C-alpha positions in Angstrom: 17.7 -38.5 8.9 15.4 -39.4 6.0 12.6 -37.6 7.7 14.7 -34.5 8.1 15.7 -34.5 4.5 12.1 -35.1 3.4 10.9 -32.3 5.6 13.6 -29.9 4.2 12.6 -30.8 0.6 8.9 -30.1 1.4 9.8 -26.8 3.0 11.9 -25.7 0.0 9.1 -26.6 -2.4 6.5 -24.9 -0.2 8.4 -21.6 0.1 10.7 -21.7 -2.9 8.6 -23.1 -5.6 5.5 -20.9 -5.1 5.0 -18.9 -8.3 3.6 -16.0 -6.3 7.1 -15.4 -5.0 8.3 -14.5 -8.5 10.3 -11.3 -8.2 9.5 -8.5 -10.7 12.6 -7.5 -12.7 13.2 -4.8 -15.3 14.9 -5.9 -18.5 18.4 -4.7 -19.1 18.7 -1.3 -20.8 18.1 2.3 -20.1 15.1 3.7 -18.3 12.7 5.7 -20.4 10.3 8.5 -19.2 6.7 7.5 -18.7 5.6 9.3 -21.9 8.1 7.8 -24.3 8.2 5.3 -25.8 4.4 4.7 -26.0 3.3 1.9 -23.7 0.0 0.5 -24.7 -2.7 -1.7 -23.1 -4.7 -4.3 -25.0 -8.1 -2.5 -25.5 -6.5 0.9 -24.8 -7.6 3.3 -22.1 -11.2 2.3 -22.6 -10.4 -1.2 -21.1 -8.4 0.3 -18.3 -11.3 2.6 -17.3 -13.8 -0.3 -17.6 -11.6 -2.4 -15.3 -11.6 0.1 -12.5 -15.2 1.3 -12.8 -16.5 -2.3 -13.0 -14.4 -3.6 -10.1 -13.9 -0.7 -7.7 -16.3 -1.0 -4.8 -17.2 2.4 -3.2 -16.2 2.6 0.4 -18.4 5.4 1.7 -16.2 7.2 4.1 -16.6 10.9 4.7 -13.3 12.9 4.7 -11.8 10.6 2.1 -11.7 13.0 -0.8 -8.6 13.5 -2.9 -6.3 12.0 -5.5 -4.6 8.6 -5.3 -1.6 8.4 -7.6 -0.2 5.0 -8.4 3.1 4.8 -10.3 4.6 1.5 -11.6 7.0 0.0 -14.1 6.2 -2.4 -17.0 9.1 -4.4 -18.2 9.9 -5.4 -21.8 7.8 -8.6 -21.4 4.7 -6.7 -20.5 4.8 -7.6 -16.8 4.2 -4.9 -14.2 5.8 -4.2 -10.7 7.6 -1.6 -8.6 4.3 0.0 -7.4 4.4 3.3 -5.6 1.5 5.2 -4.1 1.0 8.8 -3.2 -2.2 10.6 -1.9 -3.1 14.2 -2.2 -6.0 16.5 -1.4 -7.8 18.1 -4.4 -5.5 21.1 -3.8 -2.4 18.7 -4.1 -1.4 18.8 -0.5 -0.2 15.5 1.0 -3.0 13.7 2.9 -3.8 10.2 4.0 -6.7 8.4 2.3 -8.2 5.4 4.0 -6.1 2.2 3.5 -9.2 0.2 2.3 -9.4 2.6 -0.7 -5.7 2.8 -1.5 -5.2 -1.0 -1.2 -8.2 -1.7 -3.4 -6.9 0.7 -6.1 -3.4 -0.8 -6.0 -4.7 -4.3 -6.1 -6.9 -3.5 -9.1 -3.8 -1.9 -10.8 -1.8 -5.1 -10.2 -4.5 -7.1 -12.0 -4.0 -5.2 -15.3 -2.2 -7.9 -17.2 -2.6 -7.0 -20.9 0.3 -4.5 -21.3 1.8 -4.3 -24.7 5.5 -3.4 -24.2 6.7 -0.2 -25.6 9.2 -0.3 -28.6 12.3 1.9 -28.9 13.6 3.5 -32.1 15.1 0.1 -33.2 11.8 -1.8 -32.7 13.0 -3.5 -29.5 10.8 -4.0 -26.5 11.8 -1.8 -23.6 11.0 -1.0 -19.9 8.3 1.6 -19.4 6.8 3.6 -16.6 3.1 4.3 -16.1 0.9 6.2 -13.6 -2.7 6.6 -12.9 -4.3 9.3 -10.8 -7.7 8.4 -9.3 -10.0 11.2 -8.1 -11.9 10.0 -5.0 -14.9 11.9 -3.5 -16.0 10.6 -0.1 -14.7 7.1 -1.1 -16.3 7.1 -4.5 -14.1 6.8 -7.7 -15.1 9.7 -9.9 -12.3 10.1 -12.5 -9.2 8.4 -13.8 -6.3 10.2 -15.3 -4.3 10.5 -17.6 -7.0 10.1 -20.2 
């Protein structure tokens, strides 16, 4: 019986105490559009662009040209989550871009950890939404929007 209890405690700690299992939650309050209030990043857009351009590894694949759009939320504590991805051709028709490219971009987005929460009219930190659109030409990252 002691072995069973010890085993169960170990399993609970192994699966329940892992900090990677922390669920992302928005703070209480209303949702704001992505453009208001102004969500900022430590180092501004310069740091965001540098993050992607320095860490993205080109995956040379012909026929992988288009736009990868990643949308996500940033809560009142500056933590991000709720990632959503869409891919388009340069003419904004739905297409599929290679999973190695899209996964790399979403993983890079998840490592942006210096969000400065937006403040509402009363100076309170609030939930925000953000998106980036990445222009990909044959697997190469060529532009990041919005600027």
